[in-house]
C-alpha positions as CSV (number, residue, x, y, z in Angstrom):
1,M,-47.6,-11.3,-24.9
2,K,-43.9,-12.2,-25.6
3,Q,-42.4,-15.0,-23.4
4,L,-39.0,-16.4,-23.0
5,Y,-37.6,-19.7,-24.3
6,I,-34.1,-20.7,-23.2
7,Q,-32.0,-22.6,-25.7
8,R,-28.9,-24.2,-24.4
9,K,-26.0,-24.3,-26.8
10,G,-22.7,-25.6,-25.4
11,D,-22.0,-23.8,-22.1
12,Y,-24.0,-20.7,-22.7
13,E,-27.7,-19.8,-23.2
14,I,-29.5,-18.0,-25.9
15,A,-32.6,-16.0,-24.8
16,D,-35.3,-15.9,-27.5
17,Y,-38.7,-14.2,-26.9
18,K,-41.6,-16.3,-28.3
19,N,-44.9,-17.5,-27.2
20,Y,-45.0,-20.3,-24.6
21,T,-46.2,-23.8,-25.0
22,D,-47.7,-25.6,-22.0
23,K,-44.6,-27.7,-21.8
24,S,-42.3,-24.8,-21.3
25,K,-44.5,-23.3,-18.6
26,E,-44.4,-26.7,-16.8
27,H,-40.6,-26.7,-17.2
28,Y,-40.3,-23.3,-15.6
29,Q,-42.6,-24.3,-12.8
30,E,-40.4,-27.3,-12.0
31,L,-37.3,-25.1,-12.1
32,L,-38.9,-22.6,-9.7
33,I,-39.8,-25.4,-7.2
34,Q,-36.2,-26.7,-7.4
35,Y,-34.8,-23.2,-6.9
36,L,-37.0,-22.5,-3.9
37,K,-36.3,-25.8,-2.2
38,K,-32.7,-24.8,-2.0
39,T,-32.9,-21.0,-1.5
40,N,-36.2,-20.3,0.4
41,P,-37.9,-23.6,1.4
42,D,-40.4,-21.8,3.6
43,K,-42.0,-20.3,0.5
44,L,-43.0,-23.7,-0.7
45,N,-45.8,-23.7,1.9
46,F,-47.5,-20.9,-0.2
47,N,-47.9,-22.8,-3.5
48,P,-45.4,-20.9,-5.7
49,T,-46.8,-20.6,-9.2
50,F,-44.8,-19.5,-12.3
51,L,-46.5,-16.7,-14.2
52,D,-44.2,-15.5,-17.0
53,V,-40.9,-13.8,-17.9
54,V,-40.9,-10.0,-18.5
55,D,-37.9,-7.8,-18.9
56,R,-35.4,-10.5,-17.8
57,R,-37.4,-11.1,-14.6
58,L,-39.1,-14.4,-13.8
59,R,-42.4,-13.6,-12.2
60,F,-44.3,-15.9,-9.9
61,G,-47.0,-15.7,-7.3
62,L,-47.5,-17.1,-3.8
63,A,-50.8,-17.9,-2.1
64,K,-49.8,-15.8,0.8
65,H,-49.2,-12.7,-1.3
66,Y,-51.7,-10.8,-3.4
67,G,-49.0,-9.3,-5.6
68,V,-46.4,-10.8,-7.9
69,L,-42.8,-11.7,-6.9
70,S,-39.9,-11.8,-9.3
71,L,-36.4,-13.1,-9.6
72,D,-33.6,-11.8,-11.9
73,L,-33.7,-14.4,-14.7
74,T,-29.9,-14.4,-15.2
75,E,-29.3,-15.1,-11.5
76,F,-32.0,-17.7,-11.5
77,L,-30.5,-19.6,-14.5
78,K,-27.0,-19.4,-13.1
79,Y,-28.2,-21.5,-10.2
80,F,-28.9,-24.4,-12.6
81,N,-25.6,-24.1,-14.4
82,N,-23.5,-24.9,-11.3
């Protein structure tokens, strides 16, 4: 399965599809928590868990839901550039 690494170079980002390391999964998990704290703090009660990135969508699960939720990766990353 291909996964996404983000490489920062100056003020823009390069998306490169490669296999994840455990560290990058942990990094995306931390970013997801930070994002939800500001945008949807009520979702933190349901243990948000980062899954993967597919087709420019960051996918994650919540304990309340049996499905998979997703965010547009571009919008998600813009949040951290401001």
